[in-house]
C-alpha positions as CSV (number, residue, x, y, z in Angstrom):
1,M,-25.3,4.8,-1.7
2,N,-22.2,5.9,-3.9
3,I,-19.9,8.5,-2.3
4,E,-16.5,10.1,-2.8
5,T,-14.9,9.1,0.8
6,N,-12.2,11.4,0.9
7,N,-13.8,14.8,1.1
8,K,-15.4,13.5,4.0
9,N,-13.5,15.4,6.9
10,I,-14.9,14.0,10.1
11,I,-15.6,10.1,10.4
12,M,-16.4,8.0,13.1
13,A,-15.3,4.1,12.8
14,I,-16.2,1.0,14.5
15,E,-13.7,-1.5,14.9
16,S,-15.0,-5.3,16.2
17,S,-12.9,-8.0,14.1
18,C,-11.3,-10.2,17.0
19,D,-11.4,-9.2,20.6
20,E,-11.5,-5.6,20.9
21,T,-14.4,-3.5,21.1
22,A,-12.8,0.2,19.8
23,C,-14.7,2.9,18.0
24,A,-12.8,6.3,17.3
25,I,-13.3,10.2,15.2
26,V,-11.0,11.0,13.0
27,K,-10.3,14.2,11.2
28,N,-9.0,14.5,7.5
29,G,-7.7,10.7,8.1
30,R,-4.9,12.0,10.3
31,E,-6.0,13.6,13.3
32,V,-7.7,11.5,16.3
33,L,-10.0,13.7,18.1
34,S,-11.2,10.0,20.4
35,N,-10.0,6.7,20.2
36,V,-11.9,4.4,22.8
37,V,-11.0,0.7,22.7
38,A,-12.3,-2.0,25.2
39,S,-10.4,-4.7,25.6
40,Q,-11.2,-8.9,26.0
41,I,-7.2,-9.8,26.9
42,K,-8.6,-10.8,30.5
43,T,-11.7,-12.5,29.9
44,H,-9.5,-14.5,27.2
45,A,-6.3,-15.2,28.9
46,K,-7.7,-18.2,31.0
47,Y,-8.4,-19.9,27.8
48,G,-5.2,-19.5,26.2
49,G,-6.4,-17.7,23.6
50,V,-10.0,-16.3,21.4
51,I,-13.1,-17.6,21.9
52,P,-15.5,-16.4,19.1
53,E,-18.6,-16.5,20.9
54,I,-17.6,-15.4,24.2
55,A,-15.5,-12.5,21.8
56,A,-19.1,-11.4,20.3
57,R,-21.2,-11.7,23.6
58,E,-18.7,-9.3,24.9
59,H,-18.8,-6.9,22.2
60,L,-22.5,-6.8,22.4
61,E,-22.0,-5.6,25.8
62,A,-19.4,-2.9,25.2
63,I,-20.6,-1.5,22.0
64,N,-23.0,1.4,23.2
65,M,-20.6,2.3,25.9
66,V,-17.5,2.8,23.5
67,I,-19.8,4.8,21.1
68,E,-21.0,7.4,23.7
69,E,-17.1,7.3,25.2
70,A,-15.9,7.8,21.5
71,F,-18.3,11.1,21.3
72,E,-17.7,12.6,24.8
73,Q,-13.7,12.2,24.3
74,A,-13.9,14.4,20.8
75,D,-16.6,16.2,22.5
76,I,-18.7,16.0,18.9
77,K,-22.4,15.7,18.6
78,P,-23.8,12.5,16.0
79,E,-25.0,15.7,13.2
80,Q,-21.8,16.7,13.0
81,I,-20.4,13.2,11.8
82,D,-19.6,13.4,8.1
83,A,-19.7,10.1,7.6
84,F,-20.0,6.2,9.6
85,A,-17.5,3.2,8.9
86,G,-17.0,-0.1,10.5
87,T,-15.1,-2.8,9.9
88,A,-16.6,-5.6,7.7
89,G,-13.6,-7.8,7.4
90,P,-11.5,-10.4,7.7
91,G,-11.9,-11.2,11.0
92,L,-14.5,-13.2,13.5
93,V,-18.0,-13.1,11.6
94,G,-19.9,-13.2,14.7
95,C,-17.7,-10.4,16.0
96,L,-17.6,-8.4,13.0
97,L,-21.8,-8.1,12.9
98,V,-21.6,-6.2,16.0
99,G,-19.3,-3.5,14.5
100,L,-20.7,-3.0,11.5
101,N,-23.9,-3.4,12.5
102,A,-23.6,-0.6,14.9
103,A,-22.0,1.5,12.1
104,K,-24.7,0.8,9.9
105,A,-27.3,1.7,11.8
106,L,-25.6,4.8,12.8
107,S,-25.6,5.6,9.1
108,L,-29.2,5.6,8.9
109,V,-30.7,6.9,12.2
110,Y,-28.3,10.0,11.0
111,S,-28.6,10.0,7.6
112,K,-24.9,10.2,6.8
113,P,-22.8,7.8,4.1
114,F,-21.6,4.7,5.3
115,I,-18.4,3.0,4.6
116,A,-17.6,-0.6,5.2
117,V,-13.4,-1.0,5.4
118,N,-11.0,-3.8,5.2
119,H,-9.3,-4.7,8.4
120,L,-6.0,-5.2,6.4
121,Y,-6.1,-1.9,4.4
122,G,-6.7,-0.3,8.3
123,H,-3.7,-1.4,9.7
124,I,-1.8,-0.3,7.2
125,S,-3.6,3.5,7.5
126,A,-2.7,3.2,11.4
127,N,0.7,5.2,9.4
128,F,-1.3,8.2,8.6
129,L,-2.4,8.9,11.8
130,D,-1.0,12.0,13.4
131,S,2.0,11.4,10.6
132,D,2.2,13.2,6.7
133,I,3.8,10.2,5.1
134,E,1.9,9.2,1.6
135,P,2.6,6.6,-0.8
136,P,3.9,5.3,-2.5
137,F,6.2,2.6,-0.5
138,I,6.4,-1.0,1.3
139,A,4.7,-2.3,3.9
140,L,5.0,-5.1,6.2
141,L,1.6,-6.4,7.5
142,V,2.7,-8.3,10.7
143,S,-0.2,-9.7,13.0
144,G,-2.0,-12.9,14.3
145,G,-3.7,-13.4,11.2
146,H,-1.9,-12.0,8.7
147,T,1.8,-12.0,7.1
148,Q,1.9,-10.2,4.0
149,I,4.6,-7.5,1.9
150,V,2.6,-4.9,0.2
151,N,2.9,-2.4,-2.5
152,V,1.0,0.7,-1.4
153,K,1.3,2.3,-4.8
154,S,-1.3,5.1,-4.7
155,F,-3.8,5.1,-2.4
156,S,-6.3,3.4,-5.0
157,D,-3.6,1.0,-6.2
158,I,-2.2,-2.0,-3.4
159,E,-0.4,-5.3,-4.6
160,I,0.9,-8.0,-2.0
161,M,4.0,-9.0,-3.0
162,G,4.2,-11.9,-1.2
163,E,2.5,-13.7,1.9
164,T,2.9,-16.6,4.9
165,I,2.1,-20.0,2.9
166,D,0.9,-21.4,6.2
167,D,1.3,-19.9,10.3
168,A,1.2,-16.1,10.2
169,C,3.7,-14.1,12.3
170,G,1.6,-13.2,15.3
171,E,0.2,-17.0,14.8
172,A,4.0,-18.5,15.2
173,Y,5.2,-16.2,18.3
174,D,1.7,-17.3,20.4
175,K,2.3,-21.0,18.9
176,V,5.8,-21.0,20.5
177,A,4.9,-19.5,23.3
178,R,2.4,-22.0,24.5
179,L,5.2,-24.6,23.7
180,M,7.2,-23.1,26.8
181,G,3.9,-22.4,29.6
182,L,4.2,-18.7,28.7
183,P,1.2,-16.8,29.4
184,Y,-1.2,-15.3,27.1
185,P,-0.9,-13.1,25.2
186,G,2.2,-15.2,24.0
187,G,3.7,-13.0,21.3
188,A,4.4,-10.1,23.6
189,T,5.4,-12.4,26.8
190,L,8.0,-14.0,24.1
191,D,9.2,-10.7,23.0
192,K,10.2,-9.3,26.8
193,L,12.0,-12.6,27.4
194,A,13.8,-12.4,24.5
195,Q,15.3,-9.4,25.4
196,K,16.7,-10.8,28.1
197,G,18.6,-13.4,26.0
198,N,21.1,-14.6,23.7
199,P,19.9,-14.3,20.0
200,C,22.5,-16.7,18.5
201,A,22.2,-19.6,21.2
202,F,20.5,-21.7,18.6
203,K,20.8,-21.4,15.2
204,F,17.1,-22.3,13.3
205,T,17.2,-22.7,9.6
206,E,15.2,-20.2,7.6
207,A,12.5,-21.5,5.6
208,K,13.4,-21.4,2.0
209,V,10.3,-19.9,0.4
210,D,10.4,-18.6,-3.2
211,G,9.6,-15.1,-4.2
212,Y,8.3,-12.4,-1.2
213,N,6.3,-15.6,0.7
214,F,7.3,-16.9,4.3
215,S,6.9,-19.7,6.0
216,F,7.1,-20.3,10.0
217,S,5.6,-24.1,10.3
218,G,9.0,-25.4,10.0
219,L,10.1,-23.0,12.4
220,K,7.7,-23.8,15.1
221,T,8.9,-27.0,14.9
222,A,12.8,-26.5,15.2
223,V,11.4,-24.7,18.4
224,L,9.4,-27.6,19.3
225,R,12.4,-29.9,19.2
226,V,14.4,-27.7,21.2
227,V,12.2,-27.2,23.9
228,K,11.6,-31.3,24.0
229,S,15.4,-31.5,24.4
230,F,15.5,-29.7,28.1
231,D,13.9,-30.5,30.9
232,E,11.1,-28.2,32.0
233,K,13.3,-27.1,35.0
234,D,16.5,-26.6,32.9
235,L,14.5,-24.9,29.7
236,P,16.4,-22.1,28.8
237,V,13.2,-19.8,27.9
238,N,14.6,-16.4,26.8
239,D,17.4,-17.8,24.7
240,I,15.0,-20.4,23.2
241,C,12.4,-16.9,22.9
242,A,15.5,-14.4,21.5
243,S,16.6,-17.0,19.0
244,F,13.2,-17.7,17.4
245,Q,12.7,-13.9,17.4
246,E,15.9,-13.2,15.5
247,N,15.1,-15.9,13.2
248,V,11.6,-14.1,12.3
249,S,12.8,-10.6,12.6
250,S,15.4,-11.4,10.3
251,T,13.6,-13.4,7.6
252,L,11.1,-10.3,7.5
253,I,13.2,-7.7,7.3
254,K,15.3,-9.5,4.6
255,K,12.3,-10.2,2.3
256,V,11.4,-5.8,2.9
257,R,14.6,-4.9,2.0
258,K,14.5,-7.0,-1.4
259,A,10.6,-5.8,-2.1
260,L,12.5,-2.0,-1.9
261,E,15.5,-2.6,-4.0
262,E,13.2,-3.9,-6.7
263,T,10.6,-1.2,-6.5
264,K,13.5,1.5,-6.1
265,Y,11.0,2.9,-3.5
266,T,12.7,5.3,-0.5
267,Q,9.5,4.4,2.0
268,A,8.7,1.4,4.2
269,V,5.9,1.2,6.8
270,I,5.4,-1.5,9.2
271,A,2.0,-2.2,10.2
272,G,-0.5,-4.7,12.1
273,G,-0.4,-5.7,16.4
274,V,3.1,-7.7,15.8
275,A,4.1,-4.0,14.0
276,A,5.1,-3.4,18.6
277,N,7.4,-6.3,18.5
278,S,10.7,-4.8,19.6
279,E,13.2,-6.8,17.6
280,I,11.3,-6.3,14.4
281,R,10.4,-2.9,14.7
282,K,14.6,-2.4,15.8
283,K,15.5,-4.1,12.6
284,M,13.2,-1.7,10.4
285,F,14.5,1.1,11.7
286,A,17.6,0.0,10.9
287,L,16.6,0.8,7.3
288,S,17.3,4.5,7.4
289,D,21.2,3.1,7.1
290,I,20.7,2.8,3.9
291,G,18.6,6.0,3.1
292,I,15.1,4.2,3.5
293,K,12.7,6.6,5.3
294,V,11.0,4.4,8.1
295,H,7.7,4.5,9.2
296,A,5.8,2.9,12.0
297,P,2.0,3.4,14.1
298,E,2.3,4.5,17.8
299,M,1.8,1.8,20.2
300,K,-1.5,2.2,20.3
301,Y,-2.5,2.6,17.2
302,C,-0.4,-1.2,16.1
303,T,-3.4,-3.4,17.3
304,D,-6.7,-3.4,16.8
305,N,-8.4,0.0,16.8
306,A,-11.0,2.0,15.6
307,S,-8.9,5.4,14.4
308,M,-6.8,3.4,11.7
309,I,-10.5,2.5,10.0
310,A,-11.4,5.8,10.3
311,S,-8.4,7.1,8.4
312,C,-8.7,3.8,5.9
313,A,-12.3,5.1,5.3
314,Y,-11.0,8.9,4.8
315,F,-8.1,7.4,2.3
316,F,-8.3,4.6,0.3
317,K,-10.6,4.3,-2.5
318,N,-11.2,-0.2,-2.3
319,N,-13.3,0.7,0.5
320,S,-17.3,-0.3,-0.4
321,T,-20.1,2.2,0.4
322,D,-22.6,-0.3,0.2
323,I,-24.8,-0.4,3.1
324,D,-25.8,-4.4,2.6
325,T,-22.3,-5.1,2.7
326,E,-21.8,-8.3,4.6
327,V,-18.7,-9.5,6.7
328,F,-16.3,-11.7,6.1
329,S,-13.8,-13.6,7.4
330,R,-10.8,-14.1,5.3
331,V,-9.9,-12.2,1.9
332,K,-7.0,-11.0,0.0
333,Y,-6.0,-7.4,-0.7
334,N,-7.2,-7.1,-4.4
335,E,-10.8,-8.9,-3.9
336,K,-13.5,-7.0,-3.8
337,I,-15.1,-6.7,0.2
338,S,-18.4,-5.8,-0.9
């Protein structure tokens, strides 16, 4: 099934890569008609992280509900949808199967085109929602599973300039949060506490990594040493959080600036769940001081959602339109997803 996806006006998308069951309907890649998300945070909080088998079962329970709610919110009938899209990966295989198969089924039942979307392209596409931004730009993608600097040259030409060689940014946040006994989700809790602390209280050394790549495992170990040097009752949690966050945010933005200088682009965007982080967001927008137009998605579009998947299906030409596309757990941008 080969189609030109960029001439489809109304796309329904389903996202189920991790612990959110989401469905959305988006017009022309930018206008959100409905955006429904069923979160599993409360379910996984008692385990301190996402349990894949439990997540997949909850997706099965929620999928029909979110689809029905998306149609109701948008006041649209299935026959009015021009194409159905679903996240093919990367993500948890059992979870991905629920959403992608639902999108395939809708496509077959209503004889509409099917589009399989790369979740990472989706996060970048969140910037197109309710905005008029277009490539070229540098994207800082920061999430629980990925940390990358991406050169978005056009809707059909995307290049990874650098990525993490070990822990992803969000992963490092969650691990450091656990070291201090902070509740799940750790990254968001750490960010809140960091705003009350002194970012200069502890000087954590920035990892020396070539090019545009990142490493956060050493920083995690450095934080562990500091935590162990205090009695639990005397642990300066806010200051440790603030110092850790200062190191991470400064490291990220330094390389974004370098990428902007190399490409001579005047636009930059932030994407992924960690794009909601207060300090990273603040430092990104400070790039406007050097003449860079900075864009970030609304908070509700930073974490996993289906609106970004629908937008991606509309704009990016790297998506697959093969109904036989299978799910995948890990992939780089320049690999085919079919």
